C-alpha positions in Angstrom: -14.8 3.8 -15.9 -14.7 3.6 -19.6 -14.6 5.9 -22.6 -13.5 9.7 -22.9 -13.9 10.4 -19.2 -11.3 7.5 -18.3 -9.0 8.7 -21.1 -9.1 12.2 -19.6 -8.6 11.1 -16.0 -5.4 9.3 -17.2 -4.0 11.9 -19.4 -1.6 13.6 -16.9 0.0 10.3 -16.5 -0.1 9.1 -20.2 1.0 12.6 -21.2 4.2 12.3 -19.2 4.9 9.0 -20.6 4.4 10.3 -24.2 6.8 13.3 -23.5 9.3 11.1 -21.9 9.3 8.7 -24.9 9.6 11.7 -27.3 12.5 13.2 -25.4 14.4 9.9 -25.5 14.0 9.7 -29.4 15.2 13.2 -29.7 18.3 12.5 -27.6 19.0 9.3 -29.6 18.4 7.1 -26.3 15.3 5.4 -27.5 15.6 1.5 -27.2 14.0 -0.9 -29.4 13.6 -4.8 -29.2 15.0 -7.0 -31.9 13.4 -10.4 -32.6 15.8 -13.2 -33.3 14.6 -16.3 -34.9 16.3 -19.7 -34.6 19.3 -20.5 -32.5 22.0 -18.1 -31.2 25.2 -17.9 -32.8 27.8 -15.9 -34.6 25.5 -15.8 -37.7 21.9 -15.6 -36.7 18.5 -14.1 -38.1 17.4 -10.7 -36.6 14.1 -9.1 -37.6 13.8 -11.7 -40.4 17.3 -10.9 -42.1 20.6 -12.8 -41.6 23.3 -10.9 -39.6 26.7 -11.5 -38.5 26.4 -10.7 -34.6 29.0 -9.3 -32.3 26.7 -8.4 -29.3 26.1 -11.6 -27.5 27.6 -12.8 -24.1 27.6 -16.4 -25.3 31.4 -16.2 -25.0 32.1 -20.0 -25.1 29.4 -20.7 -27.7 27.3 -22.9 -25.5 23.9 -21.5 -25.6 23.0 -23.7 -28.6 25.4 -26.7 -28.0 23.7 -30.0 -28.7 24.9 -31.7 -25.4 23.5 -28.7 -23.4 20.1 -29.0 -25.2 20.1 -32.8 -24.8 20.7 -32.4 -21.0 18.0 -29.7 -20.8 15.4 -32.2 -22.5 16.5 -35.0 -20.2 15.9 -32.7 -17.3 12.5 -31.8 -18.5 11.6 -35.5 -18.8 12.7 -36.1 -15.3 11.7 -33.0 -13.5 9.0 -31.3 -15.6 9.1 -27.7 -16.9 9.2 -25.9 -13.5 10.4 -26.3 -10.0 7.0 -25.7 -8.7 7.8 -23.9 -5.4 10.7 -22.0 -3.7 13.9 -23.8 -2.7 12.8 -23.9 0.9 9.4 -25.5 0.3 9.5 -28.3 -2.3 11.4 -26.6 -5.2 14.9 -27.6 -4.3 15.6 -30.6 -6.6 18.5 -33.1 -7.0 19.6 -31.1 -10.1 20.0 -27.8 -8.2 21.8 -29.6 -5.5 24.4 -31.3 -7.9 24.9 -28.1 -9.7 25.6 -26.1 -6.4 28.2 -28.8 -5.6 29.8 -28.8 -9.0 30.0 -24.9 -9.2 31.6 -24.8 -5.6 34.3 -27.3 -6.8 34.8 -25.3 -10.0 35.4 -22.0 -8.2 37.3 -23.7 -5.4 34.9 -22.9 -2.5 33.2 -24.9 0.0 29.6 -24.1 -0.9 27.5 -22.4 -3.6 23.9 -21.3 -3.7 21.8 -20.9 -6.8 19.7 -17.7 -7.6 17.3 -17.1 -10.3 19.2 -14.3 -11.9 22.5 -12.4 -11.3 20.4 -9.4 -10.5 18.5 -11.2 -7.7 21.7 -12.7 -6.5 23.3 -9.2 -6.0 20.2 -7.7 -4.4 19.8 -10.7 -2.2 23.5 -10.9 -1.0 24.0 -7.1 -0.2 20.7 -6.8 1.7 21.2 -10.0 3.5 24.7 -8.7 4.8 24.1 -4.9 5.3 21.4 -2.7 6.7 21.0 0.8 8.2 24.1 1.9 9.9 26.4 -0.2 7.6 28.5 1.0 4.7 28.8 -0.3 1.2 31.7 0.9 -1.2 31.2 0.5 -4.9 33.1 1.1 -8.1 31.4 4.0 -10.1 31.1 1.7 -13.2 29.6 -1.4 -11.3 26.7 -3.0 -13.0 23.4 -1.7 -12.3 22.3 -4.7 -10.2 25.2 -4.0 -7.8 24.5 -0.3 -7.5 20.8 -1.0 -6.9 21.7 -3.6 -4.4 23.8 -1.1 -2.5 20.9 1.5 -2.6 18.3 -0.9 -1.6 20.1 -2.5 1.3 19.7 0.6 3.5 23.3 1.0 4.0 25.2 4.2 3.2 26.5 3.9 -0.3 29.8 5.5 -1.3 30.9 5.1 -5.1 34.6 5.4 -5.7 36.2 6.4 -9.1 36.4 3.6 -11.5 39.2 1.0 -10.5 40.8 3.6 -8.1 42.0 1.7 -5.2 43.8 4.6 -3.6 40.4 6.5 -3.6 38.7 3.5 -2.0 41.4 3.4 0.7 40.6 7.0 1.5 36.9 6.4 1.5 37.3 3.5 3.9 39.6 5.5 6.1 37.2 8.5 6.4 34.0 6.1 7.0 32.3 5.7 10.3 31.2 2.6 12.1 29.1 -0.4 11.0 29.8 -3.3 8.9 31.8 -2.6 5.7 31.5 -4.3 2.3 33.5 -3.3 -0.9 31.8 -4.4 -4.0 33.2 -4.6 -7.6 32.6 -6.2 -10.9 35.4 -8.6 -11.9 35.2 -7.8 -15.5 33.4 -4.4 -16.2 30.7 -5.4 -18.7 30.7 -2.0 -20.9 34.5 -1.7 -21.0 35.9 -5.2 -20.7 38.6 -4.2 -18.3 39.6 -6.0 -15.2 39.1 -4.7 -11.6 42.3 -4.2 -9.8 41.5 -7.0 -7.3 44.7 -7.3 -5.6 44.6 -3.7 -4.6 41.0 -3.9 -3.6 41.9 -6.8 -1.4 44.6 -5.0 0.4 42.3 -1.9 0.9 39.5 -4.0 2.4 41.7 -5.9 4.7 43.3 -2.7 5.9 40.0 -1.3 7.1 38.3 -4.4 8.3 35.8 -4.8 5.2 34.7 -7.7 3.3 35.1 -7.9 -0.5 32.5 -9.1 -3.0 33.1 -9.6 -6.5 30.6 -10.2 -9.3 32.5 -12.2 -11.9 29.6 -12.5 -14.4 31.8 -11.9 -17.4 35.0 -13.5 -16.2 33.9 -17.0 -15.2 34.5 -19.4 -18.0 36.7 -16.9 -19.8 39.4 -15.5 -17.6 42.1 -17.5 -15.8 44.1 -20.5 -17.1 41.2 -23.0 -16.4 38.3 -20.5 -17.0 37.7 -20.1 -13.3 37.5 -16.4 -13.8 39.4 -13.2 -12.6 40.2 -14.6 -9.1 42.1 -17.3 -10.8 43.7 -14.9 -13.0 45.0 -12.9 -10.0 45.7 -15.9 -7.9 43.1 -15.0 -5.1 41.1 -17.0 -2.9 38.1 -17.4 -0.5 40.1 -15.5 2.4 40.8 -12.5 -0.1 37.3 -12.4 -1.7 34.7 -13.9 0.7 31.7 -13.3 -1.6 31.8 -14.5 -5.3 28.9 -14.1 -7.7 28.6 -15.7 -11.0 26.0 -16.0 -13.7 25.2 -19.1 -16.0 23.4 -17.1 -18.6 26.8 -15.8 -20.2 29.7 -18.1 -20.8 27.9 -21.2 -19.8 25.0 -20.4 -22.1 22.1 -21.3 -19.8 20.3 -19.3 -17.2 20.5 -18.3 -13.5 23.2 -17.3 -11.0 25.0 -18.4 -8.0 26.9 -17.2 -5.0 30.0 -19.0 -3.7 31.7 -18.8 -0.3 32.3 -20.4 3.0 29.6 -22.6 4.7 28.7 -19.8 7.2 28.0 -17.3 4.3 25.8 -19.7 2.3 23.8 -20.7 5.4 23.3 -17.2 6.3 22.0 -16.3 2.8 19.7 -19.3 2.9 18.1 -17.7 6.1 18.4 -14.1 5.2 18.4 -13.3 1.4 14.7 -12.3 0.5 15.5 -12.9 -3.3 16.3 -16.5 -2.5 13.6 -17.1 0.1 10.7 -15.7 -1.6 10.9 -16.7 -5.3 10.2 -20.0 -7.1 13.2 -22.0 -7.8 14.6 -22.0 -11.2 13.5 -25.0 -13.5 15.6 -28.0 -12.5 16.0 -28.9 -16.2 18.0 -25.6 -16.6 20.2 -26.9 -13.9 20.9 -30.0 -15.7 21.8 -28.0 -18.8 24.1 -25.8 -16.7 25.9 -28.9 -15.4 26.5 -30.1 -19.1 27.7 -26.6 -20.0 30.2 -26.6 -17.1 31.4 -29.9 -18.0 32.0 -28.8 -21.6 33.6 -25.6 -20.4 36.2 -27.6 -18.2 36.9 -30.3 -20.9 37.4 -27.8 -23.9 40.0 -25.2 -23.3 40.2 -24.4 -27.0 37.1 -22.3 -26.6 38.9 -19.9 -24.3 42.0 -19.9 -26.5 39.8 -19.1 -29.6 38.6 -16.1 -27.7 42.0 -14.8 -27.1 43.0 -15.2 -30.7 40.1 -13.6 -32.0 40.3 -10.7 -29.5 44.0 -10.1 -30.4 43.3 -10.3 -34.1 40.5 -7.7 -33.7 42.6 -5.3 -31.5 45.4 -5.4 -34.0 43.1 -4.7 -36.9 41.3 -1.8 -35.0 44.7 -0.2 -34.2 45.6 -0.4 -38.0 42.4 1.5 -38.7 43.0 4.1 -36.1 40.2 3.1 -33.8 40.9 3.9 -30.3 40.7 1.0 -27.8 41.1 0.6 -24.2 43.4 -1.9 -22.3 40.6 -4.7 -22.0 42.2 -8.2 -22.6 38.7 -9.7 -22.6 36.2 -10.6 -25.4 34.5 -7.3 -24.6 36.0 -4.5 -26.7 34.5 -1.0 -26.4 34.8 1.5 -29.3 34.1 4.8 -27.6 32.2 7.1 -30.0 30.9 9.9 -27.6 27.5 11.1 -28.6 24.6 8.7 -28.4 23.3 9.7 -31.8 26.7 9.0 -33.3 26.8 5.5 -31.7 23.5 4.8 -33.0 24.4 6.0 -36.5 27.5 3.8 -36.6 25.6 0.7 -35.6 23.0 1.3 -38.2 25.8 1.8 -40.9 27.3 -1.6 -39.8 23.8 -3.2 -39.8 23.4 -2.1 -43.5 26.6 -4.2 -44.3 25.2 -7.3 -42.5 27.0 -6.7 -39.1 25.2 -6.4 -35.8 26.9 -4.5 -33.0 24.5 -2.8 -30.6 25.1 0.8 -29.6 25.4 1.3 -25.8 24.3 4.6 -24.5 23.3 6.5 -21.3 22.3 5.6 -18.8 24.0 2.4 -19.3 27.2 4.4 -19.7 28.3 7.8 -18.6 27.1 10.9 -20.9 29.6 11.4 -23.6 31.1 7.8 -23.7 28.3 6.1 -26.0 29.9 3.1 -27.8 29.8 0.2 -29.8 30.3 -2.7 -27.6 31.9 -5.6 -29.6 31.9 -9.1 -28.0 33.3 -12.3 -29.3 32.2 -15.9 -29.1 34.0 -19.1 -29.5 31.7 -19.6 -32.5 33.2 -16.6 -34.4 35.8 -17.4 -36.8 38.9 -15.2 -38.0 37.1 -14.5 -41.2 34.1 -13.1 -39.2 36.6 -10.7 -37.4 38.0 -9.7 -40.7 34.6 -9.0 -42.1 33.7 -6.7 -39.0 37.1 -5.0 -39.6 36.4 -4.3 -43.4 32.9 -2.9 -42.4 34.5 -0.7 -39.7 37.1 0.5 -42.2 34.1 1.9 -44.4 32.1 3.6 -41.5 34.4 4.6 -38.7 35.0 8.5 -38.6 38.3 9.5 -39.9 40.3 12.1 -38.0 39.2 14.7 -40.5 35.6 13.9 -39.3 34.7 12.3 -42.8 33.4 8.8 -43.3 35.7 6.2 -44.7 
């Protein structure tokens, strides 16, 4: 049906959408896409204007590395632009297989299994391991993909207070039967703090639960050799049977993986719907990820620079009276409070050539809107100083006035 009649029939639905969009604007929660032109990096072009950016997850600065790009192009020449099928049909290529083996070696586990995205990895793992009558326990500030995975699995979902291992212990003790899985981020993406993994390991063991850790923001960055928060805490496969990692952050490419024992990986190949029923990632991307992994292992200076930049920023922010948490990672959260205030601060920084995205509900809880500052190995100390100088001008003073 065409014309006015069709519009009137659709009006109840479109009217609801218009009102929802208007409400989001009024609450300072409306999101808009920015258009980047050219390569990712510390200094980039956004919406046609140069910006010094502090809102990327390209922690090691590999997303535009020439060796990674060369590996991608060589992969396209060998394998084409797409896998052409799911892994279990004809889509599993030699590049995928080699990357899985190299990732398993990197994280010190027998096997690894590639997924198209971290979201699909988390959905696929939890739903393969749990079902109705089972129980999943999640940190309240887990990434949305982990929380959605718990909900969609059909298991009973319990959310414990953030990083509160005693509360987890009590929840496990009070739970009924069925399989039990404790799920946590390794590095919490909006605060940058580390999960108390040794305490979570003890709680899970005491109550017969498995522990699953999504180390999307730790792998490549945390630990002496960049093997993530498990290396940082000295934990192994017996402590954390299920490890999830992504390739689109520190490794600068795309995709995700799950690593664990042989039995876990074989079970996921049989049972994980988000692995079984989707086209395999382009094998050329697997070649790029292999190159990025080699660079990450061979160039520890990238992690050292991140630590130096983070410490410099934290010291400078404290001198300005900016309240920071205890996060030792390249993710530094500057809590503002109201969503509109976070948006205003972000806009004020952008007028000074600094791009830091505001993070607002529902990504973070109400009243905790923030500026999420992230560092890359491509940043220089002078870049941090520019950010601090801009913050000195716009950050609210204690009397409520602007600097």
